[in-house]
Steps between C-alpha positions, in 0.01 A plus 500: 500500500660254257174346395335846446793602275470182300128564446558865404778405252286232351217749449727752342636242260160389399387862437810578310459182297157624381635830382583470130821676397466758230524350157833556335496669170502259199765658273456239233132586482586876516726447198214337315268782588765751399552333163133492426406848618803719542777406259348680203603829668748380757706229341838474664399756761476775239208738450410565136268785583719704736857370474619686807246314722629144444471215740878503567590530873634851469184625335278323747685658788506848333122487467435343852363186350543228774303180500186677637534773236518248224202313624309826514615604145409161343165495681393860423702607202610850426535707182581255219517202737164319511343382823509124542250494787222272386718350222750338731439353848660651810738197514596554133583865565693417823701227303572729206612782736734268679634374162569860400686567827702181470589574133601858592729364768659270251547783254243370250 
């Protein structure tokens, strides 16, 4: 029984070793993407078009904009916000969304 357990544990460790963990968001890259694509309207977490819909934590929460919502909004746009699908990669969008959430948590 001991040898069988050793073999099974070894197999599990090999399989788990092949599974790549999800890539962590690159906040520095997200900041660069934000600066180049978002800051004109959202510098400092503000919104120059609709001031009440800022990127501040309270406004994000009020409008139900969690990480997935921000990714969706950046990807697809809405109203005055342009869609960035096709202009930014999925990784760029994920990083900028994570940057926005991190900055909102810090209070911009």
